[in-house]
C-alpha positions as CSV (number, residue, x, y, z in Angstrom):
1,M,151.5,-0.2,70.2
2,T,154.3,-1.1,73.4
3,G,152.8,-1.7,77.1
4,R,154.0,1.6,78.3
5,G,152.2,3.5,75.5
6,L,149.0,1.5,76.1
7,S,149.6,2.4,79.9
8,A,149.7,6.8,78.4
9,L,146.8,6.3,76.9
10,L,144.4,4.8,79.4
11,A,145.7,7.4,81.9
12,V,144.9,9.8,79.8
13,F,141.7,9.5,78.6
14,L,140.8,7.8,82.4
15,L,141.9,11.0,83.7
16,L,139.7,13.1,81.3
17,S,136.6,11.0,82.3
18,W,136.9,11.7,85.4
19,M,138.0,15.6,85.2
20,C,135.0,16.5,83.1
21,G,133.3,13.2,81.7
22,P,134.2,11.6,78.6
23,A,132.2,14.4,76.6
24,A,133.1,17.3,78.4
25,A,137.0,17.0,78.4
26,T,138.8,19.7,76.8
27,S,142.4,18.5,77.4
28,I,144.4,16.1,77.9
29,F,148.0,15.8,80.1
30,I,150.8,13.9,79.1
31,G,153.9,12.7,80.9
32,H,157.2,12.0,78.5
33,D,158.8,9.7,80.9
34,T,161.4,11.6,82.6
35,S,162.6,13.7,79.7
36,Q,160.1,17.1,79.4
37,L,157.8,18.7,81.9
38,E,154.0,17.4,82.0
39,R,152.5,19.0,79.0
40,E,149.1,20.1,78.3
41,Y,147.0,19.4,75.2
42,Q,143.5,20.2,73.5
43,K,141.5,16.9,72.2
44,N,142.7,17.7,68.7
45,G,146.2,17.7,69.5
46,T,147.0,20.9,69.6
47,F,149.9,21.9,72.0
48,I,148.3,24.5,75.3
49,Q,150.9,24.4,77.7
50,T,153.5,22.8,79.9
51,W,153.1,22.4,84.2
52,G,155.8,21.4,86.5
53,A,158.6,22.5,87.6
54,I,161.3,19.8,86.5
55,G,161.3,18.4,83.5
56,A,160.8,14.8,84.3
57,A,157.5,14.0,85.3
58,T,156.3,10.5,84.2
59,G,152.3,10.6,85.2
60,A,149.4,12.8,86.6
61,A,146.8,13.2,88.6
62,I,143.4,15.3,89.7
63,E,142.5,16.0,93.2
64,G,140.4,19.0,94.2
65,D,141.1,21.6,91.9
66,N,144.7,20.4,92.0
67,L,147.0,18.4,89.6
68,Y,149.6,16.3,90.8
69,I,152.3,15.3,89.3
70,V,155.2,13.0,89.9
71,D,158.4,13.6,89.4
72,P,159.9,9.8,90.0
73,S,162.9,8.6,91.2
74,F,164.4,5.0,93.9
75,G,162.8,6.2,96.9
76,N,162.5,9.9,96.8
77,N,159.7,10.2,94.0
78,R,158.8,13.8,93.8
79,V,155.2,14.9,93.5
80,E,154.4,18.6,92.7
81,R,150.9,20.3,93.3
82,R,150.0,22.3,91.0
83,G,146.9,24.3,91.5
84,P,144.1,26.0,89.0
85,G,146.6,28.2,85.6
86,N,149.6,25.8,86.1
87,T,150.6,27.9,90.3
88,D,152.8,26.7,92.0
89,Q,151.1,25.0,95.3
90,G,154.5,22.7,96.9
91,A,155.4,19.2,97.2
92,F,156.1,16.9,98.6
93,V,158.0,13.7,98.6
94,V,156.5,10.2,98.8
95,T,159.4,6.9,99.3
96,I,157.4,4.4,99.1
97,N,159.6,2.0,99.9
98,G,162.1,2.9,97.4
99,Q,159.6,2.1,94.2
100,W,159.7,4.0,91.1
101,I,156.3,5.6,90.5
102,E,156.0,5.2,86.7
103,D,152.4,7.0,87.0
104,L,149.9,8.5,88.9
105,G,145.7,8.2,89.0
106,N,142.9,10.0,89.9
107,F,141.2,8.2,92.9
108,G,139.0,11.2,95.1
109,G,138.5,11.6,98.3
110,G,142.2,13.4,99.2
111,F,144.4,10.6,98.0
112,I,145.9,10.3,94.3
113,L,147.2,6.3,93.1
114,A,150.6,6.0,92.2
115,G,151.2,3.0,89.5
116,T,155.2,1.5,90.2
117,F,158.3,0.2,88.3
118,E,158.0,-3.0,90.6
119,G,154.2,-3.6,89.6
120,N,152.6,-2.2,92.6
121,V,149.2,-0.1,93.5
122,F,149.6,2.7,95.9
123,K,147.5,4.5,97.8
124,I,148.8,8.1,98.5
125,S,147.0,11.2,100.8
126,T,147.5,14.0,98.6
127,A,147.9,16.0,102.3
128,D,151.5,14.6,103.4
129,G,152.2,12.2,100.8
130,S,151.4,9.4,103.2
131,F,150.8,5.9,101.7
132,G,149.9,2.5,101.9
133,P,149.5,-0.5,99.4
134,L,146.8,-1.6,98.0
135,F,147.4,-4.4,94.9
136,S,150.6,-6.1,93.5
137,T,149.9,-6.5,89.8
138,G,152.9,-8.9,89.0
139,N,154.0,-6.6,85.5
140,S,156.2,-3.5,85.9
141,F,156.1,0.1,84.6
142,V,152.2,0.0,85.3
143,G,150.0,3.0,84.3
144,V,146.6,2.9,87.3
145,T,143.5,5.1,87.4
146,F,140.0,5.2,88.8
147,D,136.8,5.3,87.1
148,G,134.7,6.2,90.0
149,T,134.3,2.4,90.9
150,N,137.1,0.3,89.8
151,I,140.9,1.1,89.9
152,W,142.3,0.3,86.3
153,T,146.2,-0.5,85.5
154,T,147.4,-1.8,82.2
155,G,150.5,-4.4,81.6
156,G,153.5,-2.3,81.4
157,L,156.0,-3.9,80.1
158,S,154.9,-7.5,80.0
159,N,151.7,-6.8,77.8
160,N,149.1,-4.6,76.1
161,L,146.3,-5.8,78.3
162,V,144.3,-3.4,80.8
163,Y,143.1,-4.7,84.3
164,K,139.5,-3.9,85.6
165,G,140.5,-4.3,89.9
166,G,138.6,-3.2,93.0
167,A,138.7,0.1,94.6
């Protein structure tokens, strides 16, 4: 499995754990690396529906009652806010110092996480898209999520490892 594949699987697993607890999760969200809308599947692999408006999703995160989907671009990463039933709740642009957002991760408290092509991890406000740097991984195309205690990242293109960091 490639580093990017591992990034996607880690993000999906931890997204499910955060949403519902490992035993209660009934669906998973998968971004198809800028080629499709965010897709929702049942745990058994049955397709449920697509989410979002632009077919360029690389990652998703849940904060409160909303699903956030990133449509990346160097400097103009568009983050869609989708409510229950895939209702459009607006979007905002996150510049992240001109970096490409490869993955979003859950964080809580009005924030989501972003892992970038450049290997950096940022905290993004879901209220206004403002952001702050958290740390650099030294890898590229990193996946990122939060389990309630630690921020987890992947080796992205560099390796197949998963790293536990602090919050």
